[in-house]
GUZA-57646 format. One record per residue (C-alpha): residue number from 1; y, z, x. Coordinates in steps of 0.02 Angstrom, whole numbers, plus 50000, padded with zeros to 5 digits. Layout:
GUZA-57646
REC seq    c2    c3    c1
REC NUM     Y     Z     X
...
This chain:
GUZA-57646
REC seq    c2    c3    c1
REC   1 53493 54849 53313
REC   2 53453 54984 53442
REC   3 53599 55107 53470
REC   4 53662 55105 53664
REC   5 53668 55289 53735
REC   6 53823 55343 53813
REC   7 53746 55383 53978
REC   8 53716 55193 53991
REC   9 53900 55165 53992
REC  10 54005 55198 54122
REC  11 54131 55344 54107
REC  12 54077 55371 53934
REC  13 54077 55539 53867
REC  14 53947 55600 53736
REC  15 54030 55715 53609
REC  16 53901 55737 53483
REC  17 53744 55791 53542
REC  18 53713 55966 53640
REC  19 53715 55939 53827
REC  20 53658 56043 53977
REC  21 53722 56017 54153
REC  22 53621 56072 54291
REC  23 53675 56055 54476
REC  24 53858 56051 54570
REC  25 53976 55921 54505
REC  26 54119 55861 54620
REC  27 54269 55775 54557
REC  28 54394 55679 54661
REC  29 54543 55704 54536
REC  30 54601 55841 54441
REC  31 54521 55887 54285
REC  32 54655 55891 54130
REC  33 54605 55965 53965
REC  34 54767 55923 53857
REC  35 54821 56059 53723
REC  36 54942 56032 53581
REC  37 55091 56155 53680
REC  38 55001 56171 53839
REC  39 54871 56062 53951
REC  40 54744 56160 54078
REC  41 54715 56070 54229
REC  42 54596 56121 54361
REC  43 54641 56056 54547
REC  44 54623 56107 54729
REC  45 54547 56289 54678
REC  46 54680 56333 54535
REC  47 54679 56334 54372
REC  48 54840 56289 54298
REC  49 54922 56321 54117
REC  50 55063 56174 54126
REC  51 55185 56092 54015
REC  52 55144 55925 54077
REC  53 54984 55900 54170
REC  54 55107 55738 54290
REC  55 55210 55896 54357
REC  56 55089 56051 54421
REC  57 55261 56115 54499
REC  58 55370 56146 54354
REC  59 55450 56309 54298
REC  60 55365 56395 54175
REC  61 55204 56348 54222
REC  62 55064 56481 54285
REC  63 54908 56476 54398
REC  64 54764 56566 54425
REC  65 54655 56578 54591
REC  66 54533 56686 54692
REC  67 54586 56760 54859
REC  68 54458 56891 54952
REC  69 54364 56914 54785
REC  70 54522 56951 54677
REC  71 54594 56845 54553
REC  72 54778 56800 54594
REC  73 54896 56757 54457
REC  74 55076 56661 54496
REC  75 55193 56584 54394
REC  76 55320 56436 54454
REC  77 55506 56465 54458
REC  78 55575 56354 54584
REC  79 55422 56407 54695
REC  80 55253 56489 54656
REC  81 55266 56694 54642
REC  82 55132 56807 54608
REC  83 55139 56925 54441
């Protein structure tokens, strides 16, 4: 029996073979990378480090962005505040 390649199955991710992605990829939803204690979310020009990916605006979360060529680091304590 022949094996079906991951690229032939919708929403399937090949985690075994080496891959190279060229070109621009656009995502219509935030991208979430789950961790044991913190997760990382990429959304709307920010990289967030969060306790819960469902709530970006939660006390203790932080985020990174670019502004006029400089990196901006902020934390959430009721509102987003720059370090």
